[in-house]
C-alpha positions in Angstrom: 117.9 117.3 123.2 116.3 120.4 121.4 114.8 117.9 118.8 112.4 116.7 121.3 110.3 119.9 121.2 108.2 119.3 118.1 107.5 115.6 119.1 104.6 116.2 121.5 101.7 114.4 120.2 99.1 117.1 120.9 99.2 119.1 124.1 99.2 117.9 128.0 95.3 118.9 127.7 94.7 116.2 125.4 95.7 113.4 127.9 94.2 112.1 131.0 97.3 112.5 132.8 100.9 113.9 132.7 102.4 110.6 132.5 100.1 109.6 129.5 101.4 112.9 128.0 105.0 112.4 128.3 104.8 108.6 127.3 102.9 109.5 124.0 105.4 112.4 123.5 108.7 110.4 124.0 107.3 107.4 122.0 106.5 109.6 119.1 109.9 111.2 119.3 111.3 107.6 119.1 109.0 106.4 116.3 110.1 109.2 114.1 113.8 109.3 115.0 114.0 112.5 117.1 115.4 110.5 120.1 118.1 108.2 118.5 119.2 104.6 119.3 121.6 104.8 122.1 120.6 108.7 123.1 120.6 109.0 126.8 117.2 109.6 128.6 117.8 112.0 131.4 114.8 112.7 133.6 115.6 116.4 134.4 116.2 117.3 130.7 113.1 115.4 129.4 111.2 117.3 132.3 112.3 120.7 131.1 111.5 119.9 127.5 108.0 118.5 128.0 107.2 121.0 131.0 106.1 118.2 133.5 107.5 117.0 136.6 110.0 114.2 136.8 107.4 111.7 138.3 105.3 111.5 135.2 108.7 111.4 133.1 109.7 108.4 135.4 106.4 106.7 134.7 106.7 107.3 131.3 110.3 105.8 130.7 109.0 102.5 132.8 106.4 102.2 130.2 109.0 102.6 127.5 111.2 100.0 129.2 108.3 97.6 129.1 107.8 98.4 125.5 111.5 97.4 124.8 112.3 101.1 123.3 114.3 102.2 126.3 117.0 100.2 128.0 119.1 100.3 131.2 122.8 100.4 130.6 125.2 100.2 133.8 127.2 103.2 134.5 125.2 105.0 131.6 121.7 104.9 132.5 118.3 104.8 130.5 118.9 105.2 126.7 117.0 104.7 123.6 117.5 101.0 122.8 119.7 99.9 119.8 119.8 96.6 117.4 122.9 94.8 116.6 123.4 93.6 113.0 121.8 90.0 113.8 118.7 91.5 115.4 118.2 93.9 112.1 118.3 90.5 110.0 115.9 88.8 112.0 113.6 91.8 112.4 113.5 92.2 108.6 113.0 88.4 108.1 110.3 88.3 110.7 108.6 91.5 109.0 108.7 90.0 105.6 106.8 86.7 106.8 104.3 88.8 108.8 103.5 91.4 106.3 103.2 88.7 103.5 100.5 86.9 105.8 98.7 90.2 106.2 98.5 91.0 102.7 97.5 87.5 101.9 94.8 87.7 104.8 93.7 91.1 103.3 93.4 89.9 99.9 90.8 87.3 101.2 89.0 89.4 103.9 89.3 93.0 103.0 85.9 94.7 102.7 85.2 97.7 100.0 86.0 100.4 102.9 89.5 98.9 103.8 90.4 99.0 99.8 89.2 102.4 99.6 91.3 103.5 102.7 94.3 101.9 100.9 93.5 103.5 97.6 93.4 106.9 99.3 96.5 106.6 101.3 98.1 105.7 97.8 97.0 108.9 96.5 98.0 110.9 99.3 101.5 109.2 99.2 102.5 111.5 96.2 101.6 114.7 98.1 103.7 113.9 101.4 106.6 116.4 101.5 110.1 115.2 101.4 110.7 115.2 105.2 111.9 111.9 106.9 109.3 112.3 109.7 106.4 113.0 107.4 107.2 110.2 105.2 107.7 107.7 108.1 104.3 108.7 109.6 102.4 108.1 106.2 104.3 105.0 105.5 103.2 103.8 109.0 99.6 104.8 108.2 99.7 102.9 104.9 100.9 99.6 106.5 98.6 100.1 109.7 95.7 100.1 107.1 97.1 97.1 105.5 97.2 95.2 108.7 93.6 96.1 109.7 92.5 94.9 106.1 93.6 91.6 107.3 91.0 91.6 110.1 93.1 89.3 112.3 93.6 90.9 115.7 96.5 88.6 116.7 98.6 89.3 113.6 97.9 93.2 114.0 99.2 93.1 117.5 102.4 91.4 116.6 102.9 93.8 113.6 102.4 96.8 115.5 105.0 95.4 118.0 107.3 94.6 114.9 107.0 98.2 113.9 107.8 99.7 117.3 111.1 97.7 116.9 111.5 99.2 113.4 111.7 102.7 114.7 115.0 101.5 116.5 116.7 101.3 113.1 117.0 105.3 112.7 115.8 107.3 110.0 113.5 105.7 107.3 114.7 104.3 104.2 112.0 106.1 102.2 114.7 109.2 102.7 117.2 107.4 100.3 117.2 108.6 96.9 114.7 106.7 94.7 113.3 104.5 97.4 110.2 106.7 98.0 109.2 106.1 94.2 110.1 102.5 94.3 107.9 101.9 97.7 105.1 103.6 96.1 104.9 101.2 93.0 105.4 98.5 95.5 102.7 99.5 97.4 100.4 99.8 94.5 101.0 96.3 93.3 100.2 95.0 96.7 96.9 96.8 96.7 96.0 95.9 93.3 96.6 92.2 94.2 94.5 92.6 97.1 91.8 94.2 95.1 91.5 91.4 92.6 91.6 88.9 95.5 94.9 87.3 94.6 96.3 86.3 97.9 99.3 84.4 96.4 100.4 87.4 94.5 99.5 89.8 97.4 101.6 88.0 99.8 104.5 87.8 97.3 104.6 91.5 96.6 104.4 92.4 100.3 107.3 90.1 101.2 109.4 91.5 98.2 108.6 95.2 99.3 110.4 94.2 102.8 113.3 92.6 101.1 113.7 95.7 98.8 114.2 97.9 101.9 116.8 95.6 103.4 119.9 96.7 101.4 119.0 100.1 101.9 118.8 99.6 105.8 122.2 98.0 105.7 123.7 100.6 103.8 122.3 103.6 106.0 123.5 101.4 109.2 127.1 101.5 107.5 127.0 105.1 107.1 125.7 106.0 110.6 128.6 103.9 112.3 131.0 105.6 110.3 130.0 109.0 111.6 
């Protein structure tokens, strides 16, 4: 589990408690794919990696279970949660609907600061190194900015939970050949529609953006299942 070492979100001193630190570190490791679906979460190993006692590790794992990111399996113990094929289809269908709604609302309610943030993220996207974790972080930042631009707290909460589940799918599809450039063009079209206040176009572009990633996700899951 050496891949966990760079996953710490800051240092222990940045958090009010060792439990909060362990939770943030483990959550980020799952989000970025360093802890993969099905991987066992052994308290002792995690304790040694994060250099905290087993009690905060146990508390952090309990919180991750509540988030649905860690599950208990009889005779195996705690593991990073996995999603079956049906769940992946449901997840993408739900994401297309919710992201479409977010883009539609953003076209209606985004303020100049929201739009400036989206443009800044589009410019920065071209400079992100070709590293899956870096691509994942920047992509999530863009989508979170889009959700914030919708100015709907209930939709924001639903989308954040959805993206937590998306992290259980494995490496980002942006690492697939050509997908990064395609996704950037799709992001640009979403922002352009938001900026000209075309709610219908913004919704359609956001939905299509999600749909375009689905075949890549299916192909990546097939490859992973064969290894």
